[in-house]
Structure formats: structure tokens, C-alpha cells
C-alpha positions as CSV (number, residue, x, y, z in Angstrom):
1,M,36.4,-7.8,-23.4
2,R,36.8,-8.3,-26.6
3,K,38.7,-5.6,-28.4
4,R,39.5,-4.1,-31.9
5,I,42.8,-3.9,-32.2
6,L,45.7,-2.9,-35.3
7,V,48.6,-4.0,-35.9
8,S,51.0,-2.5,-38.1
9,G,53.9,-4.3,-39.9
10,G,51.2,-7.3,-38.9
11,A,52.5,-9.5,-41.5
12,G,56.0,-9.4,-40.5
13,F,57.9,-11.9,-38.2
14,L,57.2,-10.5,-34.8
15,G,53.3,-8.8,-36.4
16,S,52.0,-12.7,-37.3
17,H,52.7,-14.2,-34.2
18,L,51.1,-10.9,-32.6
19,C,48.2,-11.2,-34.8
20,E,48.0,-14.7,-33.9
21,K,48.4,-14.0,-30.2
22,L,46.1,-11.5,-30.1
23,L,42.9,-13.2,-31.9
24,G,43.8,-16.5,-28.9
25,L,43.4,-13.9,-26.4
26,G,39.8,-13.3,-27.9
27,H,40.1,-9.8,-30.2
28,E,39.5,-8.7,-33.3
29,V,42.4,-8.1,-35.3
30,V,43.6,-5.8,-38.4
31,C,46.5,-6.1,-39.8
32,L,48.1,-3.6,-41.5
33,D,51.5,-3.9,-43.7
34,N,52.9,-2.8,-47.5
35,F,54.7,-6.3,-47.5
36,F,58.3,-4.5,-48.1
37,T,59.8,-6.3,-45.8
38,S,57.5,-9.1,-44.8
39,A,55.4,-11.7,-46.3
40,R,51.3,-12.7,-46.8
41,R,52.3,-16.3,-46.4
42,N,53.2,-15.3,-42.8
43,V,49.2,-14.8,-42.1
44,E,47.6,-16.5,-45.2
45,H,46.0,-19.2,-42.1
46,L,44.1,-16.4,-39.9
47,L,42.6,-15.3,-43.1
48,D,39.5,-17.7,-42.5
49,D,39.0,-16.2,-39.0
50,H,36.3,-13.5,-39.1
51,R,37.9,-11.6,-36.4
52,F,40.8,-11.3,-38.6
53,E,41.8,-8.2,-41.2
54,L,44.3,-7.7,-43.8
55,L,44.8,-4.3,-45.2
56,R,47.3,-3.6,-47.5
57,H,48.4,0.2,-46.6
58,D,51.9,2.0,-45.7
59,V,52.3,3.7,-42.8
60,T,53.6,6.9,-43.9
61,E,50.7,7.4,-45.5
62,P,47.9,8.7,-43.5
63,I,44.9,6.4,-42.2
64,I,42.0,6.3,-40.1
65,I,40.4,3.3,-38.6
66,E,38.5,2.5,-35.2
67,V,40.5,0.8,-32.8
68,D,40.4,0.1,-29.3
69,E,44.0,-0.7,-29.6
70,I,47.5,-0.3,-31.7
71,Y,50.6,-2.2,-31.3
72,H,53.1,-0.1,-34.1
73,L,55.4,-2.3,-35.2
74,A,56.3,-1.3,-38.9
75,C,59.8,-0.2,-40.0
76,P,62.9,-2.1,-41.5
77,A,64.1,-4.2,-38.4
78,S,67.4,-5.4,-40.0
79,P,70.0,-3.9,-40.8
80,V,70.4,-5.7,-44.5
81,H,66.5,-4.1,-44.7
82,Y,67.1,-0.5,-43.5
83,Q,70.5,0.2,-44.8
84,R,69.2,-0.4,-48.7
85,N,67.0,2.4,-48.3
86,P,68.1,4.5,-45.5
87,V,65.6,7.6,-46.5
88,R,62.7,5.1,-46.5
89,T,63.4,3.8,-43.0
90,I,63.9,7.2,-41.7
91,Q,60.2,8.1,-43.6
92,T,58.7,5.0,-41.7
93,A,60.1,5.4,-38.2
94,V,59.1,8.9,-38.1
95,H,56.1,9.7,-40.8
96,G,54.7,6.2,-39.8
97,T,55.2,6.6,-36.3
98,L,53.6,10.1,-36.5
99,N,50.7,9.0,-38.4
100,M,49.9,6.2,-36.1
101,L,50.1,8.1,-33.2
102,D,47.3,10.7,-35.1
103,M,45.2,7.4,-35.7
104,A,45.6,7.2,-31.9
105,R,44.7,10.8,-30.5
106,E,41.9,10.9,-33.3
107,V,40.3,7.4,-32.1
108,K,41.2,7.4,-28.6
109,A,43.2,4.8,-29.0
110,R,45.5,2.9,-26.4
111,I,49.1,2.8,-28.8
112,M,52.3,0.6,-28.0
113,I,55.5,2.2,-29.8
114,A,57.7,-0.3,-30.8
115,S,61.4,1.0,-30.1
116,T,64.5,-1.0,-30.2
117,S,67.6,-1.6,-27.6
118,E,69.2,0.2,-30.8
119,V,68.7,3.3,-29.7
120,Y,71.6,2.6,-27.3
121,G,73.9,2.3,-30.2
122,D,77.8,0.9,-28.8
123,P,76.4,1.2,-25.2
124,K,78.9,2.2,-22.7
125,E,76.9,1.2,-19.9
126,H,76.2,-2.5,-19.0
127,P,73.8,-4.3,-19.2
128,Q,71.8,-1.2,-20.4
129,R,68.9,0.2,-18.0
130,E,66.2,2.6,-19.8
131,S,67.9,5.2,-18.2
132,Y,70.7,5.1,-20.5
133,W,70.9,7.8,-23.0
134,G,72.7,5.9,-25.7
135,H,75.9,5.8,-27.5
136,V,75.1,6.6,-31.2
137,N,76.6,7.7,-34.3
138,P,74.0,10.1,-35.6
139,I,75.8,9.8,-39.1
140,G,77.1,6.8,-39.5
141,P,75.4,3.8,-41.8
142,R,72.7,2.5,-39.1
143,A,72.0,5.8,-38.1
144,C,68.9,5.8,-40.6
145,Y,67.3,3.3,-37.9
146,D,69.1,4.2,-34.8
147,E,68.2,7.9,-35.1
148,G,65.1,7.2,-36.5
149,K,63.8,4.9,-33.6
150,R,64.5,7.5,-31.1
151,C,63.3,10.1,-32.6
152,A,60.1,7.7,-32.9
153,E,59.9,7.5,-28.9
154,S,60.6,11.5,-28.8
155,L,57.5,12.1,-30.8
156,T,55.5,9.1,-28.5
157,V,56.3,11.0,-25.4
158,S,55.7,14.5,-27.2
159,Y,51.8,13.7,-27.9
160,A,51.6,12.0,-24.5
161,R,52.6,14.9,-23.4
162,Q,50.7,17.3,-25.7
163,Y,47.5,15.5,-26.9
164,G,47.4,13.4,-23.7
165,V,47.1,9.8,-26.2
166,A,47.8,6.8,-24.5
167,S,50.7,5.5,-25.1
168,R,53.5,2.8,-24.0
169,I,57.3,2.6,-25.3
170,V,58.9,-1.2,-25.7
171,R,62.9,-1.3,-26.9
172,I,63.0,-4.7,-28.2
173,F,66.1,-6.7,-27.9
174,N,67.4,-9.3,-30.2
175,T,64.1,-11.7,-31.1
176,Y,64.3,-14.8,-32.8
177,G,62.1,-17.7,-34.2
178,P,59.8,-19.0,-37.0
179,R,59.3,-16.6,-39.7
180,M,62.4,-15.1,-39.4
181,H,63.1,-13.4,-43.2
182,E,65.2,-15.6,-44.7
183,N,67.3,-13.3,-46.1
184,D,67.5,-10.2,-43.5
185,G,70.7,-10.7,-42.2
186,R,70.6,-11.2,-38.3
187,V,72.6,-13.9,-36.8
188,V,70.2,-16.6,-36.2
189,S,68.8,-17.1,-39.4
190,N,72.0,-16.4,-41.1
191,F,73.6,-18.9,-38.8
192,V,70.8,-21.8,-39.2
193,L,70.5,-21.3,-43.2
194,Q,74.3,-21.5,-43.6
195,A,74.3,-24.2,-41.1
196,L,71.3,-26.4,-42.8
197,K,73.3,-25.5,-46.3
198,N,76.1,-27.0,-44.6
199,E,77.9,-23.4,-45.7
200,P,80.6,-21.5,-43.9
201,I,79.2,-19.6,-41.1
202,T,80.1,-15.6,-41.4
203,V,81.2,-15.0,-38.0
204,Y,82.1,-10.9,-38.0
205,G,85.5,-10.1,-36.0
206,E,86.6,-12.9,-33.7
207,G,82.8,-13.6,-32.7
208,E,83.5,-12.7,-29.0
209,Q,80.8,-9.6,-29.3
210,T,78.0,-10.8,-27.5
211,R,73.8,-10.4,-27.8
212,S,71.2,-12.1,-25.2
213,F,68.6,-14.0,-27.4
214,C,64.7,-13.5,-26.6
215,Y,62.0,-15.9,-28.1
216,V,59.5,-14.5,-30.2
217,S,56.8,-15.9,-28.1
218,D,58.4,-14.7,-24.3
219,L,58.1,-10.9,-26.4
220,L,55.0,-11.2,-27.6
221,E,54.0,-11.8,-23.6
222,G,55.8,-8.7,-22.6
223,F,54.1,-6.3,-25.5
224,V,50.6,-7.8,-23.9
225,R,51.0,-7.0,-20.5
226,L,53.2,-3.3,-21.4
227,L,50.1,-2.6,-23.3
228,A,48.1,-3.1,-20.5
229,T,49.5,-1.5,-17.9
230,P,47.1,1.3,-16.2
231,D,50.1,3.8,-15.9
232,D,53.0,5.5,-18.3
233,P,56.0,3.3,-17.4
234,G,58.2,5.1,-19.7
235,P,60.4,3.5,-22.2
236,V,60.4,-0.4,-20.9
237,N,63.4,-3.0,-22.5
238,I,62.0,-6.6,-23.5
239,G,64.9,-8.7,-24.0
240,N,66.3,-12.1,-22.7
241,P,69.0,-10.9,-19.8
242,S,71.1,-14.4,-20.9
243,E,74.2,-12.9,-22.7
244,R,76.4,-14.9,-24.9
245,T,79.0,-14.6,-27.5
246,I,78.0,-14.6,-31.3
247,R,81.0,-17.6,-31.8
248,E,79.2,-19.7,-29.0
249,L,76.0,-19.1,-30.9
250,A,77.7,-20.5,-33.8
251,E,79.1,-23.5,-32.6
252,M,75.5,-24.3,-30.6
253,T,74.1,-24.0,-34.5
254,I,76.5,-26.3,-36.1
255,K,76.4,-28.6,-33.1
256,M,71.8,-28.7,-33.0
257,T,71.8,-29.4,-37.1
258,N,74.2,-31.4,-37.5
259,S,76.2,-29.5,-39.8
260,K,79.5,-29.8,-41.8
261,S,80.1,-26.2,-41.7
262,Q,82.8,-24.3,-40.3
263,L,83.2,-20.8,-39.2
264,R,84.7,-18.2,-41.3
265,F,85.5,-15.0,-40.1
266,E,85.1,-11.3,-40.8
267,A,86.1,-8.4,-40.1
268,L,83.1,-6.0,-38.0
269,P,80.6,-3.8,-39.4
270,V,80.7,-0.3,-39.1
271,D,79.3,0.6,-35.2
272,D,78.6,-2.5,-34.9
273,P,77.9,-3.0,-31.1
274,T,80.2,-5.3,-29.4
275,R,78.0,-6.0,-26.1
276,R,74.3,-5.9,-25.9
277,C,72.5,-7.2,-23.3
278,P,69.3,-6.0,-21.2
279,D,68.4,-4.6,-17.9
280,I,65.0,-6.0,-17.2
281,G,64.5,-5.2,-13.5
282,K,61.9,-2.7,-15.0
283,A,59.8,-5.6,-16.9
284,R,59.8,-7.8,-14.0
285,A,58.9,-5.6,-11.9
286,L,56.3,-3.2,-13.1
287,L,55.0,-6.1,-15.4
288,G,56.1,-9.8,-13.7
289,W,57.6,-10.2,-16.7
290,E,60.5,-12.6,-17.9
291,P,61.5,-14.6,-20.4
292,K,60.7,-18.7,-19.8
293,V,61.9,-20.4,-23.0
294,S,65.4,-21.6,-23.4
295,I,67.5,-21.1,-26.2
296,E,67.8,-24.7,-26.6
297,E,64.4,-25.0,-26.9
298,G,63.7,-21.5,-28.7
299,L,66.7,-22.5,-31.7
300,G,65.5,-25.6,-32.2
301,N,62.0,-24.2,-33.2
302,T,63.6,-22.3,-34.8
303,I,65.9,-25.0,-36.8
304,K,62.8,-27.1,-37.6
305,Y,61.0,-24.0,-39.3
306,F,63.6,-23.6,-41.7
307,K,64.4,-27.0,-42.0
308,D,60.5,-27.1,-42.9
309,Y,60.8,-23.5,-44.9
310,L,63.6,-25.4,-47.2
311,G,62.1,-28.4,-47.7
312,Q,64.4,-30.5,-45.8
313,R,63.9,-33.9,-43.9
314,D,65.9,-34.3,-40.3
315,P,68.3,-36.8,-41.5
316,S,68.0,-38.1,-37.7
């Protein structure tokens, strides 16, 4: 059945891919974005589709649109962006989520709130299960995002309990792929761009901290399955449980780009998690979901995107 679906933050990295996926499933899509950290070019190719609507709007301002479902992704999501304006980040995470929940309540739409693995902070539990309450510094430089998202989760469950809003919460782990912002400071985009330019690869600490990298198409399949669940399962981790060190990722990127780059080590940022890996047992059991795209395939696609973005040709 065709649905009318709103995607907040729809012109961003994840949002633009989600808009594409939903259109591909036959739905009508309203893309809501203020272009604070996103780009119109990410969705320009969709503008000729009569089922696609692009609306410039900041989610911190109230809005009501008649839709059947809402995917609420709008919020700066990388340290470079959310630490640049921490007050705005908190406003987006809290007021933005309130406004999207109010819309869902008003029009009786089902809503998915994009949370984050950052709610676990620098975890004492490994891998991280949804039942883990986290280890977060509430006044550190990352708190505007970490605590903003924790509050967004609290708002979501409160709206479900008090008003009966049909809501789902997804905790997103490190995700990568084409259309990542070139200046967002995330490790995959940083490494790929530095390698393509033959610049030193910036590795923090000794590079032994770990992350798990989920390709964007896998993540979005988890989104769609989660919002379709008949009963609220509570927060669900969506990410790749294959853990690797940052140094391993840097070396893989250099090899796959045939780069002349060398590793350059710098001090670890404050409160940067040393280990990050999801337990996806809940997603496997409830959604029948697990990632399919290998790091080699996904990183290859991402490298190709940034080569095209930089106007470079494959030397081979």
C-alpha cells in the first residue's frame, strides 16, 4: 500500500538514501531539511519524481503535515558539526524531536526516532546491548549530542506512554557510504579524502580504538523493518557487529586507494570511546535483520563516490 512518508533531515547523508529507498518501494516522500549540514545536491536527482516533495524547514519550529509515517533523522551527527554549535544541537535534538512527536500525535502517524550509539558513551559493557544504560559525561564536549539524543529517547517513550503515539527508536552505530559530508570529521570520509589527496592519514591515539562500520543500504533496510514492526520493541541497535581497529581501517583505505599517504598520530579527543560495537541479537530476532555488505565492497563504493566528487580518475 502506498504511504505518504516524511523524512526529516532528508537531504543529508542517511536521509537522501532513505528518500530513494522509500520512493523505490512505491511511496510518496516529503523531504524536510534546513540544509544546515546537508546539501541540496543529494536529492536534486529526485526532484523530477512527482511523488517527491522537498520542503525547506527547521525542525526546531513547529510544523504539521498530513503523513502516514515519519522518519526523524534531523540533527547534526558528527563531532565537527554538533560541537560547532552545541546549543543548536541540543535544541534540534530536543525541540526538533518534540515537534516531530507532536506532528505524529496530531496526524496519527507512526514515527521512527533516529538515536545513536553515542547514548552508550564510552561503554563499560562490550558489545553494547540495548539494556545497557551507558557511561556518558553529561558536561563534556560531546554531551550536547549524547545527552540530546538520550533526552530524545525519553521524549519518545513518554509520548508513547502518555499519548499512545506509535513510535520506534533506532540506535545507529557507525555508518558510511556515498554522500557522506566531506567535512564532517568522520573517520571513513576523513581517511578516504586524505588518502585520495595523498595527505597524511590522521589517526588518534595509537589507532587501537575500535569501531564497527555498517554500510548505508544495510542500515536503511533495518530502518524500514523496524518501523513496520506491529509492536514497539523498545530501542533497537542497528549496526555491523564486525569490529575493527581504526588503524586497520586506515591501512585498508591506503591500500584500496593506492595512496602514498602515511599515518600521522595525534592525541585522542576528550571522551572519545575506546570501543564501540553493537550487540544486534535483538535486530536479528525481531527484524530478521543483519548487515550484508562487506567492508571491502562498501569502502570501494565510498572511495568511488569521493573520487568522482574530487574529479579524480582511477589511475588503474
